[in-house]
C-alpha positions in Angstrom: -69.4 58.4 22.2 -68.4 56.6 18.9 -69.3 52.9 18.7 -66.6 50.4 18.5 -65.5 49.1 15.1 -67.5 45.8 14.4 -64.4 44.0 13.2 -62.5 45.0 16.4 -65.4 43.7 18.5 -65.2 40.3 16.7 -61.4 40.2 17.1 -61.8 40.8 20.8 -64.4 38.2 21.2 -63.0 35.4 19.1 -59.2 36.0 19.2 -58.2 38.1 22.2 -60.9 37.0 24.7 -61.2 33.3 23.8 -59.0 30.4 24.9 -57.6 28.9 21.6 -55.5 25.8 20.7 -51.8 26.3 20.0 -48.9 24.2 18.9 -45.3 24.8 19.8 -43.2 23.0 17.1 -39.9 21.5 18.1 -37.1 19.5 16.6 -37.6 15.7 16.9 -36.6 14.6 20.4 -37.1 17.9 22.1 -40.9 17.6 22.7 -40.5 16.7 26.4 -38.0 19.4 27.1 -40.4 22.0 25.5 -43.3 20.6 27.5 -41.4 21.0 30.7 -40.4 24.6 29.7 -44.0 25.5 29.1 -45.2 24.0 32.4 -42.4 25.9 34.2 -43.8 29.2 32.9 -46.9 28.6 35.1 -49.2 30.0 32.4 -53.0 29.6 32.8 -53.0 27.1 29.9 -55.0 23.9 29.6 -54.7 20.5 28.0 -50.9 20.7 27.5 -49.4 17.6 26.1 -46.2 16.6 24.2 -46.8 14.9 20.9 -44.5 14.0 18.0 -43.1 17.2 16.6 -44.0 19.5 19.5 -46.4 20.5 22.3 -50.2 21.2 22.1 -51.8 23.5 24.6 -54.9 25.8 25.0 -54.4 29.3 26.1 -55.2 33.0 25.5 -53.4 35.3 23.2 -51.1 36.6 25.9 -50.0 33.0 26.5 -49.0 32.9 22.9 -46.9 36.1 23.5 -45.2 34.5 26.5 -44.5 31.2 24.7 -42.8 33.0 21.9 -40.8 35.2 24.3 -39.7 32.5 26.7 -39.5 29.0 25.1 -35.8 28.1 24.4 -36.4 24.8 22.6 -39.5 25.6 20.4 -38.9 26.4 16.7 -42.2 28.3 16.2 -45.7 28.8 17.8 -48.8 28.1 15.7 -52.3 29.2 16.5 -54.9 26.7 15.3 -57.7 28.5 13.5 -59.8 25.8 11.9 -60.1 22.0 11.3 -62.2 20.2 8.7 -62.4 17.0 6.7 -62.0 17.1 2.9 -61.7 14.4 0.3 -62.2 16.7 -2.8 -60.9 20.1 -3.9 -64.5 21.2 -4.1 -64.9 20.8 -0.4 -61.8 22.9 0.2 -63.2 25.6 -2.2 -66.4 25.7 -0.2 -64.7 25.7 3.2 -61.9 28.2 2.6 -64.2 31.3 2.3 -66.0 30.4 5.4 -63.0 30.8 7.6 -63.0 34.4 9.1 -59.6 35.3 7.7 -60.1 39.0 8.6 -59.8 38.1 12.3 -56.2 36.8 11.8 -54.7 38.4 8.7 -53.7 42.0 8.2 -55.8 43.7 5.5 -54.2 44.1 2.1 -51.8 41.2 2.8 -51.1 38.0 1.0 -50.1 35.1 3.3 -47.6 32.4 2.5 -49.2 28.9 2.5 -47.2 25.8 3.6 -49.0 22.5 3.0 -48.1 18.9 4.1 -50.3 15.8 3.7 -50.1 12.3 5.0 -52.5 9.5 4.1 -54.9 12.0 2.3 -56.8 11.5 -0.9 -55.8 15.1 -1.6 -52.0 15.0 -1.9 -51.2 17.8 -4.4 -50.0 20.4 -1.9 -49.8 23.3 -4.4 -53.4 22.7 -5.5 -54.6 22.7 -1.9 -52.8 26.0 -1.3 -54.3 27.5 -4.4 -57.8 26.7 -3.2 -57.2 28.2 0.1 -55.7 31.4 -1.4 -58.9 31.9 -3.4 -60.9 31.9 -0.2 -58.4 34.3 1.5 -58.5 36.6 -1.6 -62.2 37.1 -1.2 -61.7 38.5 2.3 -58.8 40.6 1.1 -60.8 42.1 -1.7 -63.6 42.9 0.7 -61.2 44.6 3.1 -59.5 46.7 0.4 -61.0 49.9 -0.8 -58.8 50.9 -3.8 -61.4 52.4 -6.1 -61.4 49.4 -8.4 -57.6 49.7 -9.1 -55.2 46.8 -8.5 -53.4 47.3 -5.3 -50.1 45.7 -4.3 -50.5 43.2 -1.4 -47.9 43.1 1.3 -46.4 39.7 2.4 -48.6 38.3 5.1 -48.1 35.7 7.9 -47.4 32.1 7.2 -50.4 29.8 7.0 -49.6 26.1 7.8 -51.9 23.4 6.4 -51.5 19.9 7.7 -53.6 17.0 6.3 -53.6 13.6 8.0 -56.1 10.9 7.0 -58.3 13.5 5.2 -58.5 15.8 8.3 -57.0 19.2 7.6 -55.8 21.6 10.3 -55.2 25.3 9.4 -52.8 27.2 11.6 -51.3 30.7 11.5 -47.7 31.2 12.5 -47.3 33.6 15.4 -43.4 33.6 15.4 -42.3 34.7 11.9 -38.6 33.9 11.7 -37.9 30.6 13.3 -37.4 31.0 17.1 -33.8 29.8 17.0 -33.1 33.2 15.4 -32.8 35.1 18.7 -31.9 38.4 17.1 -28.5 38.4 18.8 -26.2 37.0 16.1 -25.8 38.8 12.8 -22.1 37.8 12.4 -21.5 35.0 10.0 -20.2 31.5 10.8 -19.6 28.2 9.0 -22.5 25.8 9.9 -23.2 27.2 13.3 -25.2 25.2 15.8 -28.8 26.2 16.1 -29.7 28.0 19.3 -32.6 25.7 20.0 -30.1 22.7 20.0 -27.7 24.5 22.2 -30.5 25.5 24.6 -31.7 21.9 24.7 -28.2 20.7 25.5 -27.8 23.2 28.3 -31.1 22.1 29.8 -30.2 18.4 29.5 -26.9 19.1 31.2 -28.7 20.7 34.1 -27.3 24.2 33.5 -29.1 26.8 35.6 -26.9 29.8 35.1 -24.7 29.8 38.1 -21.8 27.4 37.4 -18.8 28.3 35.1 -19.1 27.5 31.4 -16.2 27.1 29.0 -17.0 27.2 25.3 -13.6 26.5 23.9 -14.4 26.3 20.2 -17.0 29.0 20.3 -17.1 30.1 16.6 -20.1 32.4 16.5 -20.7 31.8 20.2 -24.0 29.9 20.2 -23.3 28.0 23.5 -22.0 31.0 25.2 -24.8 33.3 24.2 -27.5 30.8 25.2 -25.8 30.3 28.6 -25.6 34.0 29.0 -29.3 34.5 28.5 -29.9 31.8 31.2 -27.4 33.3 33.6 -28.9 36.8 33.3 -32.5 35.4 33.2 -33.2 37.1 29.8 -35.8 35.3 27.7 -34.6 34.1 24.4 -37.0 36.2 22.4 -36.0 39.5 24.1 -33.9 40.8 21.2 -36.3 40.1 18.3 -39.8 40.7 16.9 -42.6 38.3 16.1 -45.2 37.7 13.4 -48.0 38.3 15.9 -47.0 41.9 16.1 -48.6 42.3 12.6 -51.9 40.6 13.5 -55.1 42.6 13.7 -55.4 41.3 17.3 -52.0 42.6 18.5 -52.0 44.5 21.8 -48.9 46.6 21.9 -49.5 47.8 25.5 -50.0 44.3 26.8 -46.8 43.2 25.0 -44.8 46.0 26.5 -46.2 45.2 30.0 -45.1 41.6 29.6 -41.6 42.6 28.6 -41.4 45.1 31.5 -42.3 42.3 33.9 -39.5 40.2 32.5 -37.0 43.0 32.8 -37.6 43.3 36.5 -36.2 39.7 36.9 -33.0 40.3 34.9 -29.9 39.5 37.0 -26.6 41.3 37.0 -23.1 39.8 37.0 -20.0 41.5 38.4 -17.5 39.0 36.9 -17.8 36.7 33.9 -18.8 33.1 34.5 -18.8 32.1 30.8 -15.6 31.8 28.9 -15.7 31.7 25.1 -12.5 31.0 23.2 -11.5 30.4 19.6 -8.2 30.3 17.8 -9.7 32.5 15.0 -9.2 36.2 16.0 -11.9 37.4 13.6 -14.5 35.2 15.3 -13.5 36.5 18.7 -13.7 40.1 17.5 -17.1 39.6 16.0 -18.5 37.9 19.1 -17.1 40.7 21.4 -18.8 43.3 19.2 -22.2 41.5 19.6 -21.7 41.2 23.4 -21.0 44.9 23.7 -24.0 45.9 21.6 -26.3 43.7 23.6 -24.9 44.4 27.1 -23.7 40.8 27.7 -19.9 41.6 28.0 -20.1 41.4 31.8 -21.1 37.7 31.8 -19.0 36.4 28.9 -15.2 36.7 28.6 -13.8 36.2 25.1 -10.4 34.7 24.7 -8.5 34.3 21.4 -6.7 31.0 22.2 -6.6 27.5 21.0 -8.5 24.9 23.1 -5.3 22.8 23.5 -3.2 25.7 24.8 -5.0 26.5 28.0 -6.4 24.6 31.1 -9.7 25.2 32.8 -8.0 26.3 36.0 -6.4 29.2 34.0 -10.0 30.6 33.9 -11.8 29.5 37.0 -11.1 27.6 40.3 -14.4 25.8 40.1 -15.6 22.9 38.1 -18.5 23.6 35.8 -19.7 22.8 32.3 -17.6 22.6 29.1 -19.6 22.7 25.8 -17.8 21.8 22.5 -19.1 21.8 18.9 -15.9 20.8 17.1 -15.4 21.5 13.4 -16.7 18.9 11.0 -18.4 18.6 7.6 -17.8 21.8 5.6 -15.6 23.2 8.4 -12.8 20.6 7.7 -11.3 19.2 4.5 -12.4 15.5 5.1 -13.8 13.1 7.5 -10.4 11.7 8.5 -9.3 15.1 9.8 -12.6 15.5 11.6 -12.3 12.2 13.3 -8.7 12.8 14.4 -9.6 16.2 15.9 -12.5 14.7 17.8 -10.4 12.0 19.4 -7.7 14.6 20.3 -10.4 16.6 22.0 -11.5 13.6 24.0 -8.0 12.9 25.1 -7.5 16.5 26.2 -10.8 16.5 28.1 -10.0 13.3 29.9 -6.7 14.7 31.0 -7.6 18.3 32.0 -11.4 18.4 32.7 -11.9 15.6 35.2 -15.2 16.1 37.1 -16.6 18.7 34.6 -20.0 18.3 33.0 -19.7 18.0 29.3 -21.7 18.8 26.1 -19.9 17.3 23.1 -21.2 17.2 19.5 -19.9 14.1 17.7 -19.8 14.3 13.9 -21.1 10.8 13.6 -22.5 7.9 15.6 -19.4 5.6 15.2 -17.2 8.1 17.0 -19.4 8.0 20.1 -18.2 4.5 20.8 -14.6 5.7 21.0 -15.2 8.3 23.7 -13.1 7.4 26.8 -15.8 8.3 29.3 -19.5 7.5 29.6 -22.0 10.0 28.1 -25.7 9.9 27.1 -26.3 10.3 23.4 -29.0 12.3 21.6 -29.3 12.2 17.8 -29.8 15.6 16.2 -30.1 17.1 12.8 -27.7 19.9 11.8 -27.2 21.4 8.4 -28.3 18.2 6.6 -25.9 16.1 8.6 -26.7 13.6 11.4 -24.3 14.4 14.3 -24.9 13.1 17.8 -25.2 15.3 20.9 -23.4 13.7 23.9 -24.0 14.9 27.5 -22.6 13.7 30.9 -19.7 14.1 33.3 -16.0 13.5 32.5 -14.6 10.8 34.7 
């Protein structure tokens, strides 16, 4: 019986079989939401805690798979691979080759290095990245057998280097594309809301997938699609791939087993409970195409109609949740038009949606003071702007 590859043995021992530290990065203000999501998954993780910028936890490789697949508010999942103190470039040059990169990086690949520092004597981020790349290149050269000829390296995973008070943490990105890219939307839109923000809003509004949802200025359908995933109990990472699939430690059979377990909990819907409308027929058509391709048409009904031309009881006889991301910024000509539209929306909501829960994105903080009902405000960042997310009940 042939002996097992020595590298594979090391990967099983140090990456697959060992509990390792991870970091789920989030947008500012979403740390507690992400922490609660992670705890709700009931994974066998340890030492989970919300800190500024995300959630730290210790778990096994399969927990990393599940976190990528299930977390709705995380932007990416990082595996911590090393930590050390350095006050000179020579110390980094010495440390970099000591890291067992072959356990984490595919052979014949060149990773992308992203470096940030805070209160460090070493603050030249490009120079720090160059020293690390030299250490990585030594391992890459050892793994390559090209007969002495130069060989083209494939793009590798992202390596994140964070220095704080001369302590450097090295992490490898397990997600690849940011997690707000669900793999559902390929249709264009003007400044669409990120899925992680929409997911956070739905969680804060208490949406659990059973009540009606009206998304009356749907655009690309971010609120509707996020609500549909919740309603059908489909994890947000179901339609996409992840960087960990290219790791030497990736276990395809384990991954397929995890996805199969998820699929057994999908729910079916006989009639739509989510209503997405927009006055732009092209936007409605593109959204309908995506729904059909991803088998979500049975939970979302798309209506080509202006928000001000229909009433909620035209769609459902129950009260539920209305989610609105009105046009602002690049989507309108000027701030005055944006402010006028926002106030018109508030007036219509007050008149027609009494008793409904509401998610409303305000273009700016000043407008929140003019809303004719009481809502809780959450500052967010969106496309370089500083809108405010407002959540509550219309009364």
